[in-house]
C-alpha positions in Angstrom: 0.0 0.0 0.0 2.8 2.4 0.8 4.6 1.7 -2.3 1.3 2.4 -4.2 0.8 5.8 -2.4 4.6 6.7 -3.3 4.0 6.0 -6.9 0.8 8.0 -7.0 2.5 10.8 -5.2 5.5 10.7 -7.7 2.9 10.8 -10.7 0.8 13.6 -9.1 4.0 15.8 -8.7 5.3 15.1 -12.2 1.8 15.9 -13.7 1.5 19.0 -11.5 4.9 20.1 -12.8 3.9 19.6 -16.5 1.0 21.8 -15.8 3.1 24.5 -14.1 5.5 24.4 -17.2 2.5 25.3 -19.6 3.0 29.2 -20.7 -0.1 31.2 -21.0 -1.6 34.3 -22.4 -4.1 36.0 -20.2 -6.0 39.4 -20.0 -9.0 41.0 -18.4 -12.1 42.5 -19.8 -13.1 45.6 -17.7 -16.3 47.5 -17.5 -15.9 50.5 -20.0 -16.3 53.8 -18.0 -19.3 55.6 -18.5 -19.9 59.4 -18.9 -20.8 59.5 -15.2 -18.2 59.3 -12.4 -17.7 55.5 -12.0 -16.7 55.8 -8.4 -20.1 57.3 -7.4 -22.2 54.9 -9.4 -24.2 51.9 -8.1 -22.2 48.6 -8.6 -25.0 47.0 -10.5 -24.9 49.4 -13.0 -21.5 48.5 -14.0 -21.2 46.4 -17.2 -21.0 42.6 -16.3 -17.8 41.3 -17.9 -18.3 37.7 -17.6 -19.4 35.2 -20.2 -17.6 37.0 -23.3 -16.4 34.3 -25.7 -12.6 34.4 -27.1 -10.8 31.9 -29.1 -7.0 31.5 -29.7 -5.1 28.6 -31.5 -8.0 26.4 -31.5 -9.0 27.0 -27.8 -12.2 28.5 -26.6 -12.6 30.4 -23.2 -15.4 32.6 -21.8 -14.5 35.4 -19.5 -15.1 34.6 -15.9 -16.8 37.0 -13.1 -13.5 38.7 -13.0 -13.3 39.2 -16.5 -10.3 37.1 -17.2 -9.7 35.0 -20.2 -6.7 32.6 -20.3 -5.1 30.4 -22.9 -2.1 28.0 -23.3 0.3 29.9 -25.3 1.1 28.4 -28.6 3.7 30.9 -30.0 7.0 31.7 -29.1 7.2 35.5 -30.4 5.5 38.3 -28.3 3.6 39.7 -31.2 -0.1 38.9 -31.1 -3.0 39.9 -33.5 -6.4 40.5 -31.8 -9.5 41.1 -33.8 -13.2 42.0 -32.6 -15.6 40.5 -35.0 -19.2 39.2 -34.5 -19.4 36.9 -37.6 -16.5 34.4 -38.8 -16.4 31.2 -40.5 -14.2 28.3 -39.8 -12.2 26.9 -42.7 -11.4 23.3 -42.2 -8.5 21.2 -42.9 -7.9 17.5 -42.3 -9.7 15.6 -39.8 -12.2 18.7 -39.5 -9.7 20.8 -37.9 -9.9 24.6 -38.2 -6.8 25.9 -40.2 -7.8 29.6 -40.3 -10.8 31.8 -39.9 -12.6 34.2 -42.3 -14.5 37.2 -41.4 -18.0 37.0 -43.1 -18.2 39.4 -46.0 -19.8 42.7 -45.0 -19.7 42.0 -41.3 -17.7 44.5 -39.2 -14.3 43.9 -37.5 -11.3 45.6 -36.1 -7.7 44.4 -35.9 -5.1 45.3 -33.4 -1.4 44.3 -33.0 0.0 43.7 -29.6 3.7 43.8 -29.5 6.0 43.3 -26.5 9.3 45.4 -26.7 12.2 46.4 -24.4 13.3 49.9 -24.0 17.2 50.1 -23.4 17.1 53.6 -21.8 14.5 52.9 -19.2 15.3 49.2 -18.8 11.6 48.2 -19.1 9.5 45.9 -21.2 6.1 47.1 -22.4 3.2 46.2 -24.7 2.5 48.5 -27.6 -1.2 48.1 -29.0 -1.7 49.6 -32.5 -4.7 49.5 -34.7 -4.2 47.7 -38.0 -6.0 46.9 -41.3 -8.5 43.9 -41.4 -7.0 41.6 -44.5 -9.0 42.4 -47.7 -9.9 38.5 -47.9 -10.9 38.6 -44.2 -8.5 35.5 -43.4 -7.4 35.3 -39.9 -4.6 32.9 -38.9 -5.6 30.4 -36.3 -3.2 32.0 -33.5 -5.2 35.2 -33.8 -6.9 36.2 -30.5 -10.5 36.6 -31.7 -13.1 38.3 -29.5 -16.8 37.4 -30.5 -18.4 40.7 -30.4 -19.4 43.8 -32.3 -16.5 46.1 -32.6 -18.6 49.0 -31.4 -19.0 47.2 -27.9 -15.4 46.6 -27.2 -12.6 49.2 -26.5 -9.1 48.3 -27.2 -6.9 51.2 -25.7 -4.0 51.6 -28.1 -0.4 52.6 -27.0 2.1 51.6 -24.4 1.5 49.3 -21.1 4.3 48.6 -19.0 4.9 44.8 -18.6 7.8 42.4 -17.9 9.6 39.5 -19.5 7.6 36.6 -18.2 6.9 33.6 -20.3 3.3 34.0 -19.3 2.0 36.9 -21.3 -0.3 39.2 -19.4 -1.8 41.5 -22.0 -3.3 44.9 -21.2 -6.9 45.2 -20.2 -9.8 45.5 -22.7 -12.9 47.3 -22.1 -16.5 46.2 -22.5 -19.4 48.6 -23.2 -22.8 48.2 -21.6 -24.4 47.7 -25.3 -22.8 44.3 -25.8 -25.4 41.4 -26.4 -23.6 38.7 -24.7 -26.5 36.4 -25.2 -26.5 36.8 -29.1 -22.9 35.9 -29.3 -23.3 32.8 -26.8 -25.9 31.3 -29.1 -23.7 32.1 -32.1 -20.6 30.3 -30.6 -22.9 27.6 -29.5 -23.2 26.6 -33.2 -19.6 26.4 -33.7 -18.4 25.2 -30.5 -17.5 21.7 -31.9 -14.4 23.3 -33.6 -12.9 24.2 -30.3 -10.8 22.8 -27.5 -12.3 24.1 -24.1 -10.0 25.6 -21.4 -10.1 23.5 -18.6 -8.6 24.7 -15.1 -7.1 22.8 -12.3 -7.3 24.2 -9.1 -4.5 23.7 -6.4 -4.9 24.8 -2.8 -2.0 26.7 -0.9 -1.9 27.6 2.6 -3.7 30.8 2.2 -5.2 30.8 -1.3 -6.1 28.9 -4.7 -3.8 28.7 -7.8 -4.9 27.5 -11.0 -3.1 25.6 -14.1 -4.5 25.2 -17.4 -5.1 21.6 -18.8 -4.1 22.4 -22.3 -5.4 20.3 -25.3 
């Protein structure tokens, strides 16, 4: 019995080590500030930032109550394309795997490039967000971060945000406007959800809190 327990403990520690080694990309949705002073507004009037669907590299996640979205990182370079679009078509390859997305003709979309750089003078790393041009054919690489929403309902701040050189990419916050129709996009994603791998989290309890690890596909 003791030998079985030792084998199980060794397996569990190794398994958790693999999970810990998985690099991630994460960011938070935040409520878009209204004209009124947000600090004086009742909390129930703030935009609910949960339940917003996002895909990246074949993975699908929905923002949590905190607004967080999290993926297993599938790229080495710190240059990320982010697109906000409400209608896309999955283009399938072998074994019904999605090889890229295409924005449906005539539907609105915004594209941003998020790049991490290092400033020698100040010795700091920073993210720089710039707005780009959506490809004329609407083709989006599979490693694009794609937010299912109308571009008018999502605000992506352009410019510089200080960060670090962590292997886990913590992107700048993205803001959600009160006008977003999350139910409509939830139903839309439901129709294409079979093309995605869901994000599963494994929670580990520490002495004073909980930590989570992604169980990657």
